[in-house]
C-alpha positions in Angstrom: -0.7 23.3 3.1 -2.4 20.4 1.3 -1.2 17.8 -1.2 -0.7 19.2 -4.7 -2.9 18.1 -7.6 0.1 16.2 -9.0 0.5 14.3 -5.7 -3.2 13.4 -5.7 -2.9 12.2 -9.3 0.0 10.0 -8.4 -1.7 8.6 -5.3 -4.9 7.8 -7.4 -2.9 6.0 -10.1 -0.8 4.1 -7.5 -3.8 3.1 -5.5 -5.6 1.8 -8.6 -2.5 -0.2 -9.6 -2.3 -1.7 -6.2 -6.0 -2.6 -6.2 -5.6 -4.2 -9.7 -2.9 -6.5 -8.1 -5.3 -7.4 -5.2 -3.5 -5.3 -2.5 -5.3 -5.2 0.9 -6.3 -2.2 2.9 -5.2 0.6 0.6 -5.3 4.0 2.3 -3.6 7.3 1.6 -2.8 10.2 3.9 -2.1 13.9 3.1 1.0 14.4 5.2 2.0 17.7 3.7 1.2 19.7 6.9 3.4 17.5 9.1 6.3 16.6 6.8 8.2 18.9 4.5 9.8 16.0 2.5 6.6 14.7 0.8 2.9 15.5 0.3 1.3 12.1 0.7 1.7 8.5 1.8 0.0 5.5 0.2 -0.2 2.3 2.3 -1.1 -1.1 1.0 -0.4 -4.7 2.0 -0.4 -8.2 0.8 -0.4 -11.6 2.4 2.9 -12.9 0.9 6.3 -11.6 -0.4 5.6 -12.5 -4.0 2.4 -10.4 -4.1 4.1 -7.5 -2.4 6.7 -7.5 -5.2 4.0 -7.8 -7.8 2.1 -4.8 -6.4 5.2 -2.7 -6.2 6.2 -3.6 -9.8 2.7 -2.7 -11.1 2.7 0.6 -9.3 6.1 1.5 -10.7 5.2 0.4 -14.2 1.8 2.2 -14.2 3.2 5.5 -12.9 5.9 5.4 -15.5 3.7 4.5 -18.3 0.7 6.7 -17.5 2.3 9.7 -15.8 5.9 9.6 -17.0 7.5 9.4 -13.5 9.9 7.0 -11.9 10.8 6.6 -8.2 13.9 8.4 -7.1 14.4 5.5 -4.6 13.2 2.0 -4.2 14.0 0.2 -0.9 13.2 -3.2 0.6 13.2 -5.2 -2.7 15.3 -8.0 -1.6 13.2 -9.2 1.3 9.9 -7.9 -0.2 8.4 -7.5 3.3 8.2 -3.7 3.2 9.0 -2.0 -0.1 9.1 1.7 -0.3 8.8 3.7 -3.5 9.9 7.3 -3.1 8.5 9.6 -5.8 9.4 12.8 -3.8 5.8 14.1 -4.1 4.5 10.8 -2.7 5.9 7.8 -0.9 4.3 4.4 -1.4 4.6 1.7 1.3 3.7 -1.8 0.3 4.0 -4.1 3.3 3.6 -7.8 4.0 0.5 -8.1 6.2 2.6 -9.0 9.2 4.7 -5.9 8.9 1.6 -3.8 8.4 0.1 -5.0 11.7 3.5 -4.7 13.6 4.5 -1.2 12.4 0.9 0.2 12.3 1.7 3.2 10.1 -2.0 4.1 10.2 -1.6 4.9 13.9 1.2 7.3 13.2 -0.7 9.2 10.5 -4.2 8.9 11.8 -4.4 12.7 12.5 -3.6 13.5 8.9 -6.5 13.8 6.4 -7.3 10.8 4.3 -7.1 11.3 0.6 -9.9 10.2 -1.7 -9.1 7.0 -3.6 -10.7 5.2 -6.5 -13.6 2.9 -5.7 -11.5 -0.3 -6.4 -8.9 0.8 -3.8 -11.6 1.7 -1.2 -13.1 -1.8 -1.7 -9.8 -3.4 -0.4 -10.5 -2.2 3.1 -10.8 -5.1 5.5 -9.4 -7.6 3.1 -6.3 -8.3 5.3 -8.5 -9.3 8.2 -10.7 -11.4 6.0 -7.7 -13.2 4.5 -6.2 -13.7 8.0 -9.4 -15.3 9.2 -9.6 -17.6 6.2 -6.0 -18.6 6.7 -6.5 -19.3 10.4 -9.5 -21.5 9.6 -7.4 -23.4 7.0 -4.6 -23.8 9.5 -7.0 -25.1 12.2 -8.4 -27.6 9.8 -5.0 -28.7 8.7 -3.8 -29.0 12.3 -6.8 -30.9 13.4 -6.1 -33.5 10.7 -9.3 -32.6 8.9 -7.6 -32.3 5.6 
């Protein structure tokens, strides 16, 4: 079994929306062979809670406006550390960068095929590591009294 055309359409739109809000490391997996409850997972992250919420809001708005669908469930809003949007056909996970590293969902789903994403979404790969490196350099400079 593979993800349906509808699932792939939803994943593409959600990935583009996440990329437009500067999400990091966007990736999608076809989980239809191992899960019976959904076809695909979209994973994205952001370096702070506010951006996580912004990404989630954009995905929800875009899928509603362009594809006429709303999530049946939205979890994790209050803390905005790991927000889940359940569209039945797909599940979107937007995580704070720290949660993304800690829970390592990619490791769980690495045996599932990756889904093709828009170029803007693919371009986000490695952005979390790049951001973390810049943040560490800033923190080192601040700590060393260089600022």
